[in-house]
C-alpha positions, 0 to 999 in steps of 0.5 A, spaced: 457 827 645 463 825 648 468 822 643 472 817 646 479 814 644 481 807 646 490 806 646 495 803 649 498 808 652 495 815 655 500 820 658 498 826 662 502 832 661 505 834 654 513 836 657 520 834 654 518 828 659 511 827 656 512 829 649 519 824 648 515 818 652 510 818 646 515 819 641 519 813 643 513 810 645 510 810 637 517 808 634 515 801 638 509 801 635 504 802 641 498 807 639 499 813 645 495 819 646 498 825 650 493 830 654 496 837 655 492 842 659 495 848 656 500 847 650 505 842 649 512 844 652 508 851 655 510 849 662 517 848 666 519 845 660 520 851 656 521 856 660 526 853 663 534 856 662 535 851 657 542 849 661 543 842 658 548 840 663 551 833 666 556 837 671 553 837 678 547 832 678 548 827 684 551 821 682 544 816 683 542 821 676 548 820 671 546 814 669 539 817 667 543 824 665 547 820 661 542 816 656 539 823 655 546 825 652 546 821 648 539 822 645 540 831 644 546 828 640 540 826 635 536 831 635 536 833 628 534 825 626 529 824 631 525 832 631 528 835 624 531 841 628 536 842 632 532 846 637 539 851 637 542 845 641 550 847 642 555 843 646 558 848 648 561 846 654 559 847 662 564 851 665 562 851 673 566 856 677 569 857 684 568 863 687 573 860 693 578 855 695 572 851 698 568 852 692 574 849 688 576 843 692 569 841 692 569 841 685 575 837 685 571 832 689 566 832 684 570 830 679 573 823 683 567 822 685 564 822 677 570 818 674 567 812 670 561 816 668 564 819 661 563 826 663 571 828 662 571 833 667 577 838 667 579 843 673 582 849 670 585 855 675 590 860 675 593 863 668 590 857 664 583 859 667 584 867 665 587 865 658 581 861 656 575 865 659 579 872 659 572 876 659 570 872 666 571 877 672 575 877 677 571 874 682 571 867 680 579 863 681 578 857 677 572 852 674 570 844 672 569 845 664 565 839 663 566 839 655 560 835 651 554 838 656 552 845 653 544 849 652 539 849 647 531 853 646 527 850 651 522 854 648 524 850 641 525 843 643 519 842 648 514 842 644 518 839 639 518 832 642 510 832 642 510 834 635 514 829 632 510 823 636 504 826 633 507 826 626 509 818 627 501 818 630 500 819 637 494 822 638 496 830 641 490 834 645 492 840 647 487 844 651 486 838 655 485 838 662 484 832 665 479 832 670 478 825 672 482 819 672 481 812 674 482 805 673 476 800 671 478 793 671 484 793 666 484 799 663 485 806 666 480 811 664 481 819 663 475 824 663 476 831 660 470 834 662 464 832 657 468 832 651 473 826 651 474 819 654 481 816 653 481 809 655 488 805 655 492 799 658 497 804 661 498 811 664 504 816 664 503 821 669 509 827 667 504 833 668 510 836 672 508 840 679 500 839 678 503 830 677 501 830 684 494 830 683 494 823 678 499 820 684 493 822 690 488 819 685 491 813 685 493 813 693 500 815 693 500 823 695 507 826 694 510 832 699 511 836 691 513 843 693 511 848 687 517 854 686 519 860 681 526 860 678 527 867 676 530 868 669 532 874 665 535 876 658 539 881 655 539 885 649 545 882 644 551 884 646 558 883 642 560 875 644 564 874 649 562 868 652 562 860 649 560 856 654 554 854 659 556 858 666 553 855 673 556 856 680 559 852 685 554 852 691 548 855 686 546 863 686 547 865 678 548 861 671 548 864 664 549 863 658 550 867 651 547 865 645 549 866 638 546 872 637 549 875 642 543 875 648 545 874 655 541 869 658 542 869 666 537 866 672 538 866 679 533 867 685 525 866 685 519 869 682 513 869 686 506 865 685 500 868 683 496 862 683 496 855 683 498 855 676 502 862 675 507 865 677 511 872 676 518 874 676 520 878 683 523 885 682 527 885 687 530 878 685 531 881 678 535 886 680 539 882 685 540 877 679 543 882 675 548 885 680 550 878 681 551 876 675 554 882 672 559 881 678 562 875 674 560 878 667 562 885 667 559 886 659 553 886 663 554 892 668 550 897 662 546 892 658 538 892 657 534 886 660 528 886 655 525 880 657 524 877 664 520 870 667 519 865 671 515 858 671 511 853 675 516 847 677 515 842 681 520 840 687 521 834 692 524 834 699 531 831 697 531 834 690 531 828 686 525 826 681 520 821 682 521 816 676 518 809 675 513 804 677 506 806 681 507 802 688 500 801 688 497 800 682 500 796 676 501 800 669 501 807 672 508 809 671 511 816 675 515 821 672 515 829 676 518 832 682 525 834 677 526 840 682 528 845 677 534 840 674 529 837 668 530 839 661 537 835 660 534 829 663 528 829 660 528 825 654 532 820 658 527 819 663 522 819 657 526 813 653 526 810 660 517 811 660 517 807 654 521 801 656 519 800 662 511 799 658 514 796 653 518 791 656 517 791 663 523 792 665 529 798 664 537 797 665 537 804 668 537 804 676 531 807 679 530 806 686 532 812 689 527 815 685 521 812 688 515 815 689 514 812 696 521 814 699 517 820 703 512 815 706 514 812 713 514 805 711 518 806 705 
């Protein structure tokens, strides 16, 4: 016999966006059912690098990123855990004079957003970060950015929502979704039917399926970031590291392990991916140029995941253009971890008040269509 749940809001996808939206909706008093086909936080939200950074984002993302920044500072209050979140600072390295000029220009463009960027070069740079190799000539420090453990943070939002009364169903794929009059109808096999006034599409790299069901096709590409972690090493790094122009990034956790990322894994199928051996070797070689301490370190694990990328690398966030009551949030293009809770709060705001002060025009779902 099929179980039926009637609620105010149904959410497809239990990553950091869906979980945080569920939490904020329950705080507002709405009934919520969250459906996750795997385990909450097990996909891109739980297997990413763990960088919690505003620095380097396009200007149009910074209002949402700033909103998220305030939420990250309240994790113990909201989730009952700090999830190993540390405001270590994010240092973006310059490997050339043009890189440094680019960082300086970014600092000027982001004046007024509260990032507090500091350009550090020369002897001061060597004094503050003596462990970095000679490859970097300076960098831009965002002192209140940081890092966290994605395997702890992402599922914690869904658990916190459940504690407030949200219905959270894991191992529950959505096989069919449609709108019947004023209600959305979601079916999971013969076991479950969910009916809701509002629907949030936060299913990550698979969100295009929900969007397409309502006449909103999206050119979403699945990519697979490569990551690795070393054995515990003596502490040598106290900031989250990025590089202007990309290529490699790294952070050292309090117990000494160095987490690094760069390059791509490969797809096994539409749902799974694996690290690529050559990419991991290239990653560790490049990382050792920046962090000489890694030259003889053992890699104890490497991994990848499935992340959804849009053509312009900006996410899709906001209301459907075809279906009232449907809201999308996906396509974060490898940069959704920090911004996720801010997007979740914005989705809850759209549902409860019908609007938001967040500027969402750059993230319209129809911007890729010829008539947009």
